[in-house]
py3Dmol code that shows the C-alpha trace and the ligand (Angstrom):
import py3Dmol

protein = """\
ATOM      1  CA  MET A   1     207.755 -32.178 171.163  1.00  0.00           C
ATOM      2  CA  THR A   2     205.930 -30.241 173.859  1.00  0.00           C
ATOM      3  CA  ALA A   3     203.253 -27.966 172.513  1.00  0.00           C
ATOM      4  CA  GLN A   4     203.277 -24.313 173.438  1.00  0.00           C
ATOM      5  CA  ILE A   5     200.025 -23.575 175.267  1.00  0.00           C
ATOM      6  CA  LEU A   6     197.855 -20.790 173.861  1.00  0.00           C
ATOM      7  CA  ASP A   7     196.355 -19.626 177.138  1.00  0.00           C
ATOM      8  CA  GLY A   8     192.855 -18.333 176.422  1.00  0.00           C
ATOM      9  CA  LYS A   9     192.291 -17.330 180.018  1.00  0.00           C
ATOM     10  CA  ALA A  10     195.291 -14.987 180.151  1.00  0.00           C
ATOM     11  CA  LEU A  11     194.524 -13.587 176.706  1.00  0.00           C
ATOM     12  CA  ALA A  12     190.875 -13.012 177.605  1.00  0.00           C
ATOM     13  CA  LYS A  13     191.958 -11.112 180.718  1.00  0.00           C
ATOM     14  CA  MET A  14     194.166  -8.849 178.619  1.00  0.00           C
ATOM     15  CA  ILE A  15     191.485  -8.287 175.986  1.00  0.00           C
ATOM     16  CA  ARG A  16     188.898  -7.509 178.650  1.00  0.00           C
ATOM     17  CA  GLU A  17     191.196  -4.747 179.920  1.00  0.00           C
ATOM     18  CA  GLU A  18     191.435  -3.403 176.364  1.00  0.00           C
ATOM     19  CA  ILE A  19     187.638  -3.485 176.039  1.00  0.00           C
ATOM     20  CA  LYS A  20     187.277  -1.702 179.352  1.00  0.00           C
ATOM     21  CA  ALA A  21     189.468   1.109 178.011  1.00  0.00           C
ATOM     22  CA  GLU A  22     187.541   1.135 174.725  1.00  0.00           C
ATOM     23  CA  ALA A  23     184.175   1.239 176.542  1.00  0.00           C
ATOM     24  CA  ALA A  24     185.407   4.127 178.720  1.00  0.00           C
ATOM     25  CA  ARG A  25     186.607   6.008 175.603  1.00  0.00           C
ATOM     26  CA  PHE A  26     183.231   5.425 173.948  1.00  0.00           C
ATOM     27  CA  THR A  27     181.393   6.707 177.028  1.00  0.00           C
ATOM     28  CA  ARG A  28     183.659   9.780 177.187  1.00  0.00           C
ATOM     29  CA  GLU A  29     183.068  10.551 173.519  1.00  0.00           C
ATOM     30  CA  THR A  30     179.317   9.948 173.417  1.00  0.00           C
ATOM     31  CA  SER A  31     178.111  10.214 177.033  1.00  0.00           C
ATOM     32  CA  VAL A  32     176.490   6.831 176.414  1.00  0.00           C
ATOM     33  CA  ARG A  33     177.437   3.632 178.217  1.00  0.00           C
ATOM     34  CA  PRO A  34     177.371   0.525 176.007  1.00  0.00           C
ATOM     35  CA  GLY A  35     174.496  -1.660 177.213  1.00  0.00           C
ATOM     36  CA  LEU A  36     173.922  -5.409 176.979  1.00  0.00           C
ATOM     37  CA  ALA A  37     170.574  -7.032 177.734  1.00  0.00           C
ATOM     38  CA  VAL A  38     170.569 -10.733 178.566  1.00  0.00           C
ATOM     39  CA  ILE A  39     167.311 -12.677 178.490  1.00  0.00           C
ATOM     40  CA  LEU A  40     167.166 -15.826 180.567  1.00  0.00           C
ATOM     41  CA  ILE A  41     164.136 -18.062 180.199  1.00  0.00           C
ATOM     42  CA  GLY A  42     163.658 -20.692 182.892  1.00  0.00           C
ATOM     43  CA  GLU A  43     165.968 -21.861 185.648  1.00  0.00           C
ATOM     44  CA  ASP A  44     168.578 -24.052 183.963  1.00  0.00           C
ATOM     45  CA  PRO A  45     171.444 -24.027 186.538  1.00  0.00           C
ATOM     46  CA  ALA A  46     174.239 -23.911 183.933  1.00  0.00           C
ATOM     47  CA  SER A  47     172.528 -21.018 182.125  1.00  0.00           C
ATOM     48  CA  GLN A  48     172.171 -19.152 185.419  1.00  0.00           C
ATOM     49  CA  VAL A  49     175.931 -19.431 185.947  1.00  0.00           C
ATOM     50  CA  TYR A  50     176.685 -18.307 182.369  1.00  0.00           C
ATOM     51  CA  VAL A  51     174.355 -15.308 182.696  1.00  0.00           C
ATOM     52  CA  ARG A  52     175.847 -14.300 186.050  1.00  0.00           C
ATOM     53  CA  ASN A  53     179.342 -14.507 184.534  1.00  0.00           C
ATOM     54  CA  LYS A  54     178.260 -12.298 181.645  1.00  0.00           C
ATOM     55  CA  GLU A  55     176.749  -9.714 184.015  1.00  0.00           C
ATOM     56  CA  LYS A  56     179.935  -9.695 186.091  1.00  0.00           C
ATOM     57  CA  ALA A  57     182.108  -9.349 182.992  1.00  0.00           C
ATOM     58  CA  CYS A  58     179.979  -6.427 181.780  1.00  0.00           C
ATOM     59  CA  GLY A  59     180.301  -4.685 185.140  1.00  0.00           C
ATOM     60  CA  GLU A  60     184.093  -5.054 185.100  1.00  0.00           C
ATOM     61  CA  ALA A  61     184.294  -3.669 181.554  1.00  0.00           C
ATOM     62  CA  GLY A  62     182.111  -0.624 182.238  1.00  0.00           C
ATOM     63  CA  ILE A  63     179.250  -2.024 180.163  1.00  0.00           C
ATOM     64  CA  HIS A  64     175.750  -1.472 181.472  1.00  0.00           C
ATOM     65  CA  SER A  65     174.067  -4.884 181.847  1.00  0.00           C
ATOM     66  CA  ILE A  66     170.355  -5.454 181.922  1.00  0.00           C
ATOM     67  CA  ARG A  67     169.007  -8.847 182.879  1.00  0.00           C
ATOM     68  CA  ARG A  68     165.497  -9.957 182.038  1.00  0.00           C
ATOM     69  CA  ASP A  69     164.289 -13.241 183.536  1.00  0.00           C
ATOM     70  CA  LEU A  70     161.232 -15.018 182.201  1.00  0.00           C
ATOM     71  CA  PRO A  71     159.648 -18.118 183.749  1.00  0.00           C
ATOM     72  CA  ALA A  72     160.240 -21.552 182.172  1.00  0.00           C
ATOM     73  CA  ASN A  73     156.622 -21.592 180.953  1.00  0.00           C
ATOM     74  CA  ALA A  74     156.870 -18.196 179.221  1.00  0.00           C
ATOM     75  CA  SER A  75     155.187 -18.197 175.826  1.00  0.00           C
ATOM     76  CA  GLN A  76     157.040 -17.409 172.636  1.00  0.00           C
ATOM     77  CA  ASP A  77     154.889 -14.292 172.242  1.00  0.00           C
ATOM     78  CA  GLU A  78     156.048 -13.028 175.646  1.00  0.00           C
ATOM     79  CA  VAL A  79     159.671 -13.522 174.627  1.00  0.00           C
ATOM     80  CA  LEU A  80     159.087 -11.755 171.305  1.00  0.00           C
ATOM     81  CA  ALA A  81     157.340  -8.850 173.056  1.00  0.00           C
ATOM     82  CA  LEU A  82     160.291  -8.468 175.418  1.00  0.00           C
ATOM     83  CA  ILE A  83     162.731  -8.491 172.483  1.00  0.00           C
ATOM     84  CA  ASP A  84     160.612  -5.829 170.736  1.00  0.00           C
ATOM     85  CA  ARG A  85     160.878  -3.606 173.797  1.00  0.00           C
ATOM     86  CA  LEU A  86     164.647  -4.093 174.034  1.00  0.00           C
ATOM     87  CA  ASN A  87     165.019  -3.459 170.284  1.00  0.00           C
ATOM     88  CA  MET A  88     163.419  -0.047 170.862  1.00  0.00           C
ATOM     89  CA  ASP A  89     165.391   0.769 174.020  1.00  0.00           C
ATOM     90  CA  PRO A  90     168.217   3.253 173.226  1.00  0.00           C
ATOM     91  CA  THR A  91     170.185   2.237 176.352  1.00  0.00           C
ATOM     92  CA  VAL A  92     170.446  -1.329 175.014  1.00  0.00           C
ATOM     93  CA  HIS A  93     173.005  -1.903 172.238  1.00  0.00           C
ATOM     94  CA  GLY A  94     173.272  -5.680 172.463  1.00  0.00           C
ATOM     95  CA  ILE A  95     170.611  -8.329 173.075  1.00  0.00           C
ATOM     96  CA  LEU A  96     171.386 -11.914 173.886  1.00  0.00           C
ATOM     97  CA  VAL A  97     168.922 -14.737 174.486  1.00  0.00           C
ATOM     98  CA  GLN A  98     170.635 -17.359 176.624  1.00  0.00           C
ATOM     99  CA  LEU A  99     170.435 -20.802 175.024  1.00  0.00           C
ATOM    100  CA  PRO A 100     169.007 -23.386 175.419  1.00  0.00           C
ATOM    101  CA  VAL A 101     165.452 -22.080 175.511  1.00  0.00           C
ATOM    102  CA  PRO A 102     162.451 -24.144 176.731  1.00  0.00           C
ATOM    103  CA  LYS A 103     160.742 -26.443 174.218  1.00  0.00           C
ATOM    104  CA  GLN A 104     157.755 -24.169 173.474  1.00  0.00           C
ATOM    105  CA  ILE A 105     160.122 -21.522 172.093  1.00  0.00           C
ATOM    106  CA  ALA A 106     161.761 -21.816 168.658  1.00  0.00           C
ATOM    107  CA  PRO A 107     165.334 -20.481 168.932  1.00  0.00           C
ATOM    108  CA  LEU A 108     165.419 -19.317 165.320  1.00  0.00           C
ATOM    109  CA  VAL A 109     162.187 -17.332 165.639  1.00  0.00           C
ATOM    110  CA  VAL A 110     163.582 -15.593 168.706  1.00  0.00           C
ATOM    111  CA  GLN A 111     166.980 -14.951 167.113  1.00  0.00           C
ATOM    112  CA  GLU A 112     165.338 -13.486 163.997  1.00  0.00           C
ATOM    113  CA  ARG A 113     163.367 -11.047 166.123  1.00  0.00           C
ATOM    114  CA  VAL A 114     166.487  -9.407 167.568  1.00  0.00           C
ATOM    115  CA  ASP A 115     167.408  -6.242 165.663  1.00  0.00           C
ATOM    116  CA  PRO A 116     170.433  -7.388 163.583  1.00  0.00           C
ATOM    117  CA  ARG A 117     172.322  -4.285 164.771  1.00  0.00           C
ATOM    118  CA  LYS A 118     171.870  -5.477 168.382  1.00  0.00           C
ATOM    119  CA  ASP A 119     172.554  -9.143 167.611  1.00  0.00           C
ATOM    120  CA  VAL A 120     175.789  -9.483 169.620  1.00  0.00           C
ATOM    121  CA  ASP A 121     175.662 -13.279 169.266  1.00  0.00           C
ATOM    122  CA  GLY A 122     175.852 -12.920 165.475  1.00  0.00           C
ATOM    123  CA  PHE A 123     173.109 -15.529 165.003  1.00  0.00           C
ATOM    124  CA  HIS A 124     170.621 -13.428 163.003  1.00  0.00           C
ATOM    125  CA  PRO A 125     170.338 -14.610 159.366  1.00  0.00           C
ATOM    126  CA  ILE A 126     171.262 -11.095 158.203  1.00  0.00           C
ATOM    127  CA  ASN A 127     174.531 -11.222 160.133  1.00  0.00           C
ATOM    128  CA  VAL A 128     175.159 -14.807 158.983  1.00  0.00           C
ATOM    129  CA  GLY A 129     174.618 -13.721 155.364  1.00  0.00           C
ATOM    130  CA  ARG A 130     176.742 -10.613 155.705  1.00  0.00           C
ATOM    131  CA  LEU A 131     179.569 -12.634 157.258  1.00  0.00           C
ATOM    132  CA  SER A 132     179.458 -15.130 154.396  1.00  0.00           C
ATOM    133  CA  MET A 133     179.624 -12.238 151.894  1.00  0.00           C
ATOM    134  CA  GLY A 134     182.606 -10.710 153.683  1.00  0.00           C
ATOM    135  CA  LEU A 135     180.613  -7.649 154.754  1.00  0.00           C
ATOM    136  CA  GLU A 136     180.797  -5.807 158.083  1.00  0.00           C
ATOM    137  CA  SER A 137     178.681  -7.739 160.600  1.00  0.00           C
ATOM    138  CA  LEU A 138     178.401  -8.933 164.164  1.00  0.00           C
ATOM    139  CA  VAL A 139     180.197 -12.286 164.302  1.00  0.00           C
ATOM    140  CA  PRO A 140     179.515 -15.234 166.661  1.00  0.00           C
ATOM    141  CA  CYS A 141     181.715 -14.922 169.732  1.00  0.00           C
ATOM    142  CA  THR A 142     183.325 -18.364 169.963  1.00  0.00           C
ATOM    143  CA  PRO A 143     184.797 -18.510 166.433  1.00  0.00           C
ATOM    144  CA  LEU A 144     185.776 -14.849 166.756  1.00  0.00           C
ATOM    145  CA  GLY A 145     187.686 -15.792 169.903  1.00  0.00           C
ATOM    146  CA  VAL A 146     189.487 -18.598 168.055  1.00  0.00           C
ATOM    147  CA  ILE A 147     190.686 -16.186 165.359  1.00  0.00           C
ATOM    148  CA  GLU A 148     191.849 -13.787 168.062  1.00  0.00           C
ATOM    149  CA  ILE A 149     193.829 -16.585 169.763  1.00  0.00           C
ATOM    150  CA  LEU A 150     195.561 -17.417 166.469  1.00  0.00           C
ATOM    151  CA  LYS A 151     196.277 -13.809 165.523  1.00  0.00           C
ATOM    152  CA  ARG A 152     197.574 -12.708 168.893  1.00  0.00           C
ATOM    153  CA  ALA A 153     199.957 -15.696 168.885  1.00  0.00           C
ATOM    154  CA  ASN A 154     201.132 -14.664 165.372  1.00  0.00           C
ATOM    155  CA  ILE A 155     200.199 -18.049 163.983  1.00  0.00           C
ATOM    156  CA  PRO A 156     200.027 -17.719 160.195  1.00  0.00           C
ATOM    157  CA  ILE A 157     196.611 -18.509 158.728  1.00  0.00           C
ATOM    158  CA  LYS A 158     197.005 -17.416 155.099  1.00  0.00           C
ATOM    159  CA  GLY A 159     197.476 -20.373 152.770  1.00  0.00           C
ATOM    160  CA  THR A 160     197.350 -22.954 155.559  1.00  0.00           C
ATOM    161  CA  ASN A 161     195.170 -26.050 155.629  1.00  0.00           C
ATOM    162  CA  CYS A 162     192.582 -25.577 158.358  1.00  0.00           C
ATOM    163  CA  VAL A 163     190.333 -28.433 159.421  1.00  0.00           C
ATOM    164  CA  ILE A 164     187.258 -27.762 161.554  1.00  0.00           C
ATOM    165  CA  VAL A 165     185.495 -30.708 163.163  1.00  0.00           C
ATOM    166  CA  GLY A 166     181.868 -29.664 163.757  1.00  0.00           C
ATOM    167  CA  ARG A 167     179.473 -27.781 161.473  1.00  0.00           C
ATOM    168  CA  SER A 168     177.080 -26.026 163.854  1.00  0.00           C
ATOM    169  CA  ASN A 169     175.689 -22.563 163.182  1.00  0.00           C
ATOM    170  CA  ILE A 170     177.294 -21.360 166.405  1.00  0.00           C
ATOM    171  CA  VAL A 171     180.855 -22.557 165.911  1.00  0.00           C
ATOM    172  CA  GLY A 172     181.752 -24.613 162.829  1.00  0.00           C
ATOM    173  CA  LYS A 173     180.045 -22.644 160.050  1.00  0.00           C
ATOM    174  CA  PRO A 174     181.044 -19.129 161.127  1.00  0.00           C
ATOM    175  CA  MET A 175     184.543 -20.501 161.759  1.00  0.00           C
ATOM    176  CA  VAL A 176     184.686 -21.451 158.069  1.00  0.00           C
ATOM    177  CA  GLN A 177     183.874 -17.908 157.001  1.00  0.00           C
ATOM    178  CA  LEU A 178     186.386 -16.310 159.357  1.00  0.00           C
ATOM    179  CA  LEU A 179     189.177 -18.614 158.194  1.00  0.00           C
ATOM    180  CA  LEU A 180     188.295 -18.029 154.533  1.00  0.00           C
ATOM    181  CA  ARG A 181     188.466 -14.313 155.217  1.00  0.00           C
ATOM    182  CA  GLU A 182     192.029 -14.934 156.436  1.00  0.00           C
ATOM    183  CA  HIS A 183     192.789 -16.814 153.170  1.00  0.00           C
ATOM    184  CA  ALA A 184     193.044 -20.308 154.671  1.00  0.00           C
ATOM    185  CA  THR A 185     192.075 -23.450 152.777  1.00  0.00           C
ATOM    186  CA  VAL A 186     189.246 -24.814 154.886  1.00  0.00           C
ATOM    187  CA  THR A 187     187.851 -28.318 155.344  1.00  0.00           C
ATOM    188  CA  VAL A 188     184.785 -28.880 157.524  1.00  0.00           C
ATOM    189  CA  CYS A 189     184.143 -32.295 159.047  1.00  0.00           C
ATOM    190  CA  HIS A 190     181.113 -33.730 160.833  1.00  0.00           C
ATOM    191  CA  SER A 191     179.634 -36.982 162.047  1.00  0.00           C
ATOM    192  CA  ARG A 192     179.437 -38.439 158.532  1.00  0.00           C
ATOM    193  CA  THR A 193     182.987 -37.557 157.475  1.00  0.00           C
ATOM    194  CA  GLN A 194     184.983 -40.575 156.393  1.00  0.00           C
ATOM    195  CA  ASN A 195     188.571 -41.190 157.492  1.00  0.00           C
ATOM    196  CA  LEU A 196     188.334 -38.351 160.002  1.00  0.00           C
ATOM    197  CA  PRO A 197     191.757 -38.968 161.615  1.00  0.00           C
ATOM    198  CA  ALA A 198     193.435 -38.822 158.193  1.00  0.00           C
ATOM    199  CA  VAL A 199     191.631 -35.600 157.258  1.00  0.00           C
ATOM    200  CA  CYS A 200     192.637 -34.036 160.583  1.00  0.00           C
ATOM    201  CA  ARG A 201     196.243 -35.179 160.150  1.00  0.00           C
ATOM    202  CA  ASN A 202     196.415 -32.962 157.083  1.00  0.00           C
ATOM    203  CA  ALA A 203     195.652 -29.846 159.121  1.00  0.00           C
ATOM    204  CA  ASP A 204     198.129 -27.104 159.882  1.00  0.00           C
ATOM    205  CA  ILE A 205     195.406 -25.703 162.135  1.00  0.00           C
ATOM    206  CA  LEU A 206     192.926 -28.164 163.646  1.00  0.00           C
ATOM    207  CA  ILE A 207     189.839 -26.823 165.384  1.00  0.00           C
ATOM    208  CA  ALA A 208     187.703 -29.328 167.278  1.00  0.00           C
ATOM    209  CA  ALA A 209     184.126 -28.327 168.154  1.00  0.00           C
ATOM    210  CA  THR A 210     182.046 -31.465 168.613  1.00  0.00           C
ATOM    211  CA  GLY A 211     181.433 -32.045 172.329  1.00  0.00           C
ATOM    212  CA  GLN A 212     182.871 -35.570 171.949  1.00  0.00           C
ATOM    213  CA  MET A 213     185.238 -35.954 174.867  1.00  0.00           C
ATOM    214  CA  HIS A 214     188.866 -36.747 173.967  1.00  0.00           C
ATOM    215  CA  MET A 215     187.971 -37.659 170.389  1.00  0.00           C
ATOM    216  CA  VAL A 216     191.104 -36.096 168.892  1.00  0.00           C
ATOM    217  CA  ARG A 217     194.045 -38.376 169.619  1.00  0.00           C
ATOM    218  CA  LYS A 218     197.759 -38.240 168.950  1.00  0.00           C
ATOM    219  CA  ASP A 219     197.561 -39.816 165.516  1.00  0.00           C
ATOM    220  CA  TRP A 220     194.973 -37.224 164.379  1.00  0.00           C
ATOM    221  CA  ILE A 221     197.503 -34.411 164.726  1.00  0.00           C
ATOM    222  CA  LYS A 222     200.228 -33.508 162.274  1.00  0.00           C
ATOM    223  CA  PRO A 223     203.440 -33.017 164.274  1.00  0.00           C
ATOM    224  CA  GLY A 224     203.880 -29.309 164.941  1.00  0.00           C
ATOM    225  CA  ALA A 225     200.300 -28.389 164.014  1.00  0.00           C
ATOM    226  CA  THR A 226     198.204 -25.850 165.904  1.00  0.00           C
ATOM    227  CA  VAL A 227     195.269 -27.419 167.753  1.00  0.00           C
ATOM    228  CA  ILE A 228     192.357 -25.409 169.138  1.00  0.00           C
ATOM    229  CA  ASP A 229     189.969 -27.260 171.433  1.00  0.00           C
ATOM    230  CA  VAL A 230     186.542 -25.617 171.533  1.00  0.00           C
ATOM    231  CA  GLY A 231     184.730 -28.661 172.956  1.00  0.00           C
ATOM    232  CA  ILE A 232     183.297 -28.671 176.459  1.00  0.00           C
ATOM    233  CA  SER A 233     182.291 -31.934 178.144  1.00  0.00           C
ATOM    234  CA  PHE A 234     182.135 -32.948 181.762  1.00  0.00           C
ATOM    235  CA  GLU A 235     183.527 -36.117 183.306  1.00  0.00           C
ATOM    236  CA  GLU A 236     182.682 -37.246 186.816  1.00  0.00           C
ATOM    237  CA  VAL A 237     185.880 -37.790 188.804  1.00  0.00           C
ATOM    238  CA  ASN A 238     185.550 -38.725 192.482  1.00  0.00           C
ATOM    239  CA  GLY A 239     182.050 -37.286 192.641  1.00  0.00           C
ATOM    240  CA  LYS A 240     183.082 -33.979 191.018  1.00  0.00           C
ATOM    241  CA  PHE A 241     182.431 -32.826 187.474  1.00  0.00           C
ATOM    242  CA  VAL A 242     185.633 -31.980 185.662  1.00  0.00           C
ATOM    243  CA  GLN A 243     185.664 -30.096 182.355  1.00  0.00           C
ATOM    244  CA  ARG A 244     187.221 -31.887 179.414  1.00  0.00           C
ATOM    245  CA  GLY A 245     187.674 -31.025 175.778  1.00  0.00           C
ATOM    246  CA  ASP A 246     187.382 -32.755 172.418  1.00  0.00           C
ATOM    247  CA  VAL A 247     191.150 -33.182 172.370  1.00  0.00           C
ATOM    248  CA  HIS A 248     193.151 -35.632 174.452  1.00  0.00           C
ATOM    249  CA  ARG A 249     195.281 -32.977 176.094  1.00  0.00           C
ATOM    250  CA  GLN A 250     198.320 -35.012 177.038  1.00  0.00           C
ATOM    251  CA  GLU A 251     198.614 -36.627 173.603  1.00  0.00           C
ATOM    252  CA  ALA A 252     198.122 -33.293 171.874  1.00  0.00           C
ATOM    253  CA  GLU A 253     200.818 -31.706 174.009  1.00  0.00           C
ATOM    254  CA  GLU A 254     203.202 -34.409 172.804  1.00  0.00           C
ATOM    255  CA  THR A 255     202.437 -33.842 169.113  1.00  0.00           C
ATOM    256  CA  ALA A 256     201.146 -30.358 168.409  1.00  0.00           C
ATOM    257  CA  GLY A 257     203.256 -27.222 168.062  1.00  0.00           C
ATOM    258  CA  PHE A 258     200.608 -25.056 169.719  1.00  0.00           C
ATOM    259  CA  LEU A 259     197.605 -26.092 171.763  1.00  0.00           C
ATOM    260  CA  SER A 260     194.727 -24.002 173.023  1.00  0.00           C
ATOM    261  CA  PRO A 261     193.178 -26.450 175.459  1.00  0.00           C
ATOM    262  CA  SER A 262     189.786 -26.976 177.015  1.00  0.00           C
ATOM    263  CA  PRO A 263     189.435 -25.812 179.697  1.00  0.00           C
ATOM    264  CA  GLY A 264     191.516 -22.642 179.484  1.00  0.00           C
ATOM    265  CA  GLY A 265     191.439 -21.974 175.741  1.00  0.00           C
ATOM    266  CA  PRO A 266     188.590 -20.684 173.583  1.00  0.00           C
ATOM    267  CA  GLY A 267     186.063 -20.826 176.460  1.00  0.00           C
ATOM    268  CA  PRO A 268     187.199 -17.686 178.325  1.00  0.00           C
ATOM    269  CA  MET A 269     187.630 -15.865 175.008  1.00  0.00           C
ATOM    270  CA  THR A 270     183.922 -16.203 174.231  1.00  0.00           C
ATOM    271  CA  ILE A 271     182.815 -13.759 176.940  1.00  0.00           C
ATOM    272  CA  ALA A 272     185.596 -11.330 175.983  1.00  0.00           C
ATOM    273  CA  MET A 273     184.293 -11.350 172.395  1.00  0.00           C
ATOM    274  CA  LEU A 274     180.731 -10.778 173.635  1.00  0.00           C
ATOM    275  CA  LEU A 275     181.928  -7.621 175.376  1.00  0.00           C
ATOM    276  CA  ALA A 276     183.813  -6.568 172.244  1.00  0.00           C
ATOM    277  CA  ASN A 277     180.697  -7.140 170.120  1.00  0.00           C
ATOM    278  CA  THR A 278     178.619  -5.042 172.528  1.00  0.00           C
ATOM    279  CA  VAL A 279     180.978  -2.074 172.269  1.00  0.00           C
ATOM    280  CA  LYS A 280     181.154  -2.536 168.481  1.00  0.00           C
ATOM    281  CA  ALA A 281     177.339  -2.645 168.249  1.00  0.00           C
ATOM    282  CA  ALA A 282     177.081   0.519 170.366  1.00  0.00           C
ATOM    283  CA  ARG A 283     179.567   2.329 168.105  1.00  0.00           C
ATOM    284  CA  LEU A 284     177.761   1.246 164.933  1.00  0.00           C
ATOM    285  CA  GLN A 285     174.365   2.256 166.323  1.00  0.00           C
ATOM    286  CA  LEU A 286     175.533   5.687 167.377  1.00  0.00           C
ATOM    287  CA  ALA A 287     177.355   6.214 164.077  1.00  0.00           C
ATOM    288  CA  HIS A 288     174.141   5.482 162.148  1.00  0.00           C
ATOM    289  CA  ALA A 289     171.679   7.136 164.560  1.00  0.00           C
TER     290      ALA A 289
END
"""
ligand_1 = """\
48
NDP
P 176.567 -29.078 168.170
O 176.121 -30.270 168.933
O 175.583 -28.122 167.632
O 177.463 -29.578 166.932
C 178.403 -30.582 167.090
C 179.053 -30.840 165.756
O 180.006 -31.870 165.942
C 178.081 -31.318 164.679
O 178.386 -30.708 163.452
C 178.331 -32.822 164.632
O 178.159 -33.404 163.343
C 179.792 -32.893 164.998
N 180.110 -34.197 165.590
C 179.525 -34.779 166.654
N 180.065 -35.982 166.876
C 181.024 -36.156 165.936
C 181.920 -37.208 165.628
N 181.967 -38.336 166.357
N 182.743 -37.053 164.584
C 182.724 -35.924 163.844
N 181.886 -34.904 164.079
C 181.049 -35.019 165.118
O 177.608 -28.349 169.115
P 178.187 -26.847 169.138
O 178.812 -26.503 167.846
O 177.191 -25.948 169.718
O 179.328 -27.029 170.218
C 180.402 -27.902 169.988
C 181.236 -28.012 171.250
O 181.768 -26.744 171.554
C 180.430 -28.433 172.483
O 181.240 -29.194 173.319
C 180.099 -27.118 173.149
O 179.912 -27.257 174.533
C 181.350 -26.337 172.836
N 181.116 -24.901 172.797
C 181.958 -24.120 173.495
C 181.788 -22.770 173.516
C 182.738 -21.950 174.286
O 182.389 -20.912 174.797
N 183.988 -22.360 174.358
C 180.667 -22.112 172.839
C 179.895 -23.014 172.016
C 180.114 -24.363 172.044
P 176.705 -33.464 162.603
O 176.460 -32.064 162.117
O 176.914 -34.419 161.517
O 175.716 -33.898 163.648
"""
view = py3Dmol.view(width=600, height=400)
view.addModel(protein, "pdb")
view.setStyle({"model": 0}, {"cartoon": {"style": "trace"}})
view.addModel(ligand_1, "xyz")
view.setStyle({"model": 1}, {"stick": {}})
view.zoomTo()
view.show()
């Protein structure tokens, strides 16, 4: 069997065009441009690249982007004061604090300070709670992108056995809620799960989000299953860093029915969902102004 590839890059491109149209419609209707503020603390090179990519994506989608850089030694109070200002700013509909943050800053304290209506990362406890109760909320971008990949490929979710490997607040846990919302039967695995390959082999949809390179092998995959590889690791090959996923791609291609690989799967969808969340946040804020 050769798995059909669920190409997240192509899908993200298409969705970003849709968001561009939606942002333009919103601006026509309200005379307001959706705005996203990104806070970058310190000079982590990977974070700089991520933030630049987000700014570029905003520009292409007609979303106003505001970047606020703070030095690596910024105090938590300075970060909180900046968030307070952005919370009050009517041109800003989404606020994102680029992770990781320096040691002196507690990510949760910062995330809790963001107005939940502007929390386009979906990390605020209010949004987490609302998601778990099945209420309207802003949802974390990566799991949202995974659902979009499945839905746009018409892969049935209702009644299926879904196995998620990884239980982080960013990916694994919100993924559970989104799959439950779609009426899947969900199993969540982590580093203490026993007989992990056997549990994964039971999955109709297997979602790997651990950061453990090539952990998911051929015998972890039920023939014909759908495999979504969220993991991002880097391997040095001939002096260059090459992105790898949690899933052994070649083996998965031989076994799975559908594969959304890393790179080229959920990764590109994450930024597309950030843009979607920003437009959604802008709409909700103007509706309730
Ligand atoms: P975390 O490190 O927060 O969580 C990793 C999870 O994987 C934990 O629940 C951990 O278990 C579990 N885990 C680790 N090792 C094993 C193992 N050997 N067997 C079973 N479970 C294991 O990572 P994130 O959730 O933030 O990210 C996961 C991966 O997804 C990373 O590679 C990250 O780079 C990538 N990612 C990609 C994004 C994208 O845009 N595509 C966005 C976000 C993340 P335990 O809880 O027991 O420690």
